[in-house]
PLY file of the C-alpha trace (Angstrom):
ply
format ascii 1.0
element vertex 135
property float x
property float y
property float z
element edge 134
property int vertex1
property int vertex2
end_header
-5.22 1.82 8.90
-7.91 -1.11 9.12
-7.49 -3.89 7.88
-8.79 -7.74 7.82
-6.38 -9.76 9.76
-3.93 -11.48 7.65
-0.74 -12.02 9.91
-1.45 -13.36 13.13
-1.11 -11.55 15.84
2.99 -12.68 16.63
4.10 -11.71 14.29
6.79 -9.24 14.70
5.97 -5.35 13.72
8.36 -4.71 10.22
6.94 -4.78 7.25
6.23 -7.81 5.49
9.16 -7.89 3.09
11.42 -7.30 6.17
9.78 -11.07 7.01
12.30 -13.56 6.79
8.97 -16.21 5.65
6.62 -14.06 5.77
4.06 -17.20 4.99
5.13 -18.79 7.81
3.06 -15.83 9.06
-0.70 -16.41 8.02
-3.35 -17.28 8.86
-5.10 -19.24 7.37
-7.62 -17.24 5.59
-4.81 -14.89 5.43
-3.32 -15.97 1.70
-7.46 -15.43 0.68
-7.30 -12.25 1.74
-3.90 -10.57 0.79
-4.08 -12.49 -2.60
-7.57 -10.94 -3.43
-6.36 -7.80 -1.61
-9.46 -7.65 0.69
-7.76 -6.62 3.60
-7.93 -4.06 2.74
-11.28 -3.79 2.94
-12.02 -1.57 6.33
-9.64 1.31 5.11
-13.03 2.06 3.45
-13.58 3.73 6.45
-11.34 5.85 6.79
-12.58 7.31 3.28
-15.61 8.02 5.10
-13.19 9.55 6.96
-11.81 11.51 5.07
-8.57 10.78 6.69
-7.66 8.59 3.64
-8.58 9.05 0.08
-8.66 6.21 -2.47
-5.36 7.68 -4.31
-2.25 8.36 -2.45
0.65 6.97 -0.93
-0.07 3.77 0.72
-0.12 4.17 4.78
4.17 3.85 6.04
4.28 1.47 8.75
5.25 3.62 12.00
8.73 1.96 12.37
9.20 2.35 9.16
11.54 5.49 9.02
13.66 4.92 5.90
10.15 4.90 3.79
9.20 8.51 5.83
12.00 10.42 6.44
12.53 10.17 2.20
9.54 11.34 1.64
9.41 13.42 3.70
12.42 14.52 1.76
10.65 14.78 -1.48
7.28 16.99 0.25
4.76 13.24 -0.30
4.17 13.10 3.71
2.19 16.13 2.92
-0.67 14.37 0.37
-3.04 12.18 2.09
-2.65 8.75 2.28
-4.50 6.22 -0.32
-6.52 2.91 -0.93
-4.27 2.66 -3.92
-1.38 4.58 -5.69
1.12 4.97 -8.89
3.76 3.46 -6.88
0.71 0.16 -6.25
0.56 -0.21 -10.01
4.23 0.40 -11.14
5.56 -3.13 -8.36
3.30 -3.27 -4.72
5.72 -4.81 -2.26
8.78 -5.29 -4.94
9.64 -1.99 -5.50
12.60 -0.63 -3.37
11.66 1.74 -0.79
13.86 4.36 -3.14
11.92 3.96 -5.95
9.17 3.96 -4.48
9.37 6.99 -2.67
10.28 8.34 -6.41
6.41 7.02 -7.32
5.12 8.50 -4.66
7.19 11.70 -6.11
5.56 11.66 -9.75
2.44 10.84 -8.26
2.91 14.02 -6.14
2.98 16.31 -9.15
0.99 14.10 -11.96
-1.88 13.77 -9.22
-5.18 15.20 -10.50
-8.92 13.66 -11.35
-8.22 11.56 -14.94
-4.78 10.56 -13.28
-6.52 8.82 -10.42
-8.97 7.15 -12.01
-6.02 6.12 -14.13
-4.75 4.28 -11.76
-7.84 3.24 -10.00
-8.67 1.39 -13.27
-4.79 -0.07 -13.16
-5.51 -1.26 -9.74
-8.29 -2.83 -10.28
-6.99 -4.83 -13.22
-3.55 -5.70 -10.98
-6.28 -6.96 -8.34
-7.19 -9.58 -10.63
-4.60 -11.01 -11.74
-2.65 -10.78 -8.61
-0.08 -8.56 -10.06
2.48 -7.58 -7.26
1.13 -10.13 -5.03
4.11 -12.44 -3.51
2.58 -13.44 -0.46
0 1
1 2
2 3
3 4
4 5
5 6
6 7
7 8
8 9
9 10
10 11
11 12
12 13
13 14
14 15
15 16
16 17
17 18
18 19
19 20
20 21
21 22
22 23
23 24
24 25
25 26
26 27
27 28
28 29
29 30
30 31
31 32
32 33
33 34
34 35
35 36
36 37
37 38
38 39
39 40
40 41
41 42
42 43
43 44
44 45
45 46
46 47
47 48
48 49
49 50
50 51
51 52
52 53
53 54
54 55
55 56
56 57
57 58
58 59
59 60
60 61
61 62
62 63
63 64
64 65
65 66
66 67
67 68
68 69
69 70
70 71
71 72
72 73
73 74
74 75
75 76
76 77
77 78
78 79
79 80
80 81
81 82
82 83
83 84
84 85
85 86
86 87
87 88
88 89
89 90
90 91
91 92
92 93
93 94
94 95
95 96
96 97
97 98
98 99
99 100
100 101
101 102
102 103
103 104
104 105
105 106
106 107
107 108
108 109
109 110
110 111
111 112
112 113
113 114
114 115
115 116
116 117
117 118
118 119
119 120
120 121
121 122
122 123
123 124
124 125
125 126
126 127
127 128
128 129
129 130
130 131
131 132
132 133
133 134
């Protein structure tokens, strides 16, 4: 999943919320990229190539075994990952993994054109307000 680099290259390969002090690993432009979600812009290429969709569960890191396992049990792994998703507009980084998976599973059952449109609209609002951005 391509992204603009917002974290230094020596950052441990774990989810950001597991770092003791995530801000210590940000590049000079990192806070701006993450705060505006512009670090996600290169993922538009993945949407164009069909590897991702605009809406769906956010891709898990290769080492997020707990998230991957719970998503697999819930059937969420069958959905194409998205640039934004139901879990992102309902808590983003602040959600515990079981809650995130529950929201992803809810999306699995509710997905459709109008629901996706609602999620995209809510994403724009959240990004503009910087809701749920903790680092």
